[in-house]
C-alpha positions in Angstrom: 227.3 76.2 219.9 224.2 75.3 222.7 225.8 71.8 222.6 229.1 72.8 224.1 227.8 75.1 226.4 225.9 71.7 227.9 228.9 70.1 227.8 230.7 72.6 229.7 228.1 72.8 231.9 228.1 69.3 232.5 231.5 69.6 233.2 231.4 72.1 235.7 228.7 70.0 237.9 230.8 66.8 238.0 233.6 69.1 239.0 231.5 70.2 242.0 230.5 66.5 242.7 233.8 65.5 242.7 234.7 68.4 245.5 231.3 67.9 247.8 232.5 63.9 248.0 236.4 65.1 249.1 234.5 67.7 251.7 231.7 64.9 252.5 234.2 62.1 253.0 236.9 64.8 255.4 233.6 65.6 257.4 233.1 61.8 257.9 236.5 61.7 258.9 236.4 64.6 261.0 233.4 65.0 262.9 232.8 63.3 266.2 229.3 62.4 266.4 227.0 60.2 264.8 224.1 62.9 263.7 227.1 64.8 262.3 228.8 62.2 260.3 224.8 61.6 259.4 224.6 65.0 258.1 228.0 64.8 256.1 227.0 61.9 254.0 223.8 63.3 253.3 226.1 66.5 251.6 228.0 63.4 250.1 224.6 61.7 248.7 223.1 64.9 247.2 225.7 67.1 246.6 228.3 64.2 245.6 225.8 61.4 243.1 223.0 64.3 242.5 225.0 67.4 241.1 227.0 64.9 239.1 224.2 62.9 237.8 223.0 65.4 236.6 226.0 67.0 235.1 226.7 63.8 233.3 222.9 64.0 231.4 224.1 67.4 230.1 227.0 66.3 229.1 225.0 63.1 226.9 222.5 65.9 225.8 225.2 67.7 224.7 227.8 65.0 222.7 225.6 64.2 219.0 227.5 61.3 218.6 225.4 59.8 220.4 222.3 60.3 218.2 218.8 59.5 219.2 220.6 57.6 222.4 221.6 61.0 224.2 217.9 61.4 225.0 217.6 58.3 226.6 220.8 58.6 228.6 219.9 62.3 229.8 215.8 61.3 230.6 217.3 57.9 232.7 219.9 60.2 234.7 217.5 63.1 235.4 215.0 60.2 236.5 218.1 58.9 238.4 219.2 61.9 240.0 215.4 62.7 241.3 215.2 59.6 242.9 218.5 60.3 244.5 217.3 63.8 245.7 213.7 62.3 247.0 215.4 59.3 248.9 218.4 60.2 250.2 217.3 63.2 252.9 214.5 60.3 253.5 217.1 57.5 254.5 219.0 59.6 256.5 216.5 60.4 258.7 215.3 57.5 259.0 219.0 56.1 259.9 218.8 59.3 262.4 215.1 58.3 264.0 216.1 54.8 264.1 219.1 55.7 266.0 217.5 58.0 268.3 214.8 55.7 269.2 217.0 52.7 269.9 219.0 54.5 271.9 222.4 53.1 270.4 223.9 56.9 270.0 224.0 59.3 273.1 223.0 62.8 272.4 226.3 65.2 273.4 225.5 68.5 273.8 221.5 68.0 274.2 220.2 71.0 275.1 216.8 70.0 274.1 215.4 66.7 273.2 211.2 66.4 272.0 211.2 62.9 271.6 213.0 61.8 274.7 213.4 64.8 277.2 213.9 63.0 280.5 217.6 62.5 279.2 218.5 66.6 278.4 218.3 69.4 280.8 216.2 72.2 279.2 218.7 74.8 278.7 220.9 74.1 281.6 224.4 72.8 281.0 225.8 69.2 282.5 
């Protein structure tokens, strides 16, 4: 009984991850700014990778045919999901900071920039 519930919850998580990947890919194509596209990529990483890995781990716990190996699969999946949850935002932050510091991408519209205040007019429209 509980195994069936875990399998169905896992299937819902995998489905939500697929929907999130579709939304993130649309954002990557539609957004005009690098930083907005980076936000869409981070959504694809967290919701499109973290949530389905948790779902697959729950499914593996619920499948009795795997025997004792189902717990190894679930443990590996949970550890992988935790690493994705920690390293995904850190990686996107490193990309954004490196791009901003190199000056490759122009920040538009810029209202306030704490890292390079000379590049923005504070509160004034350009």
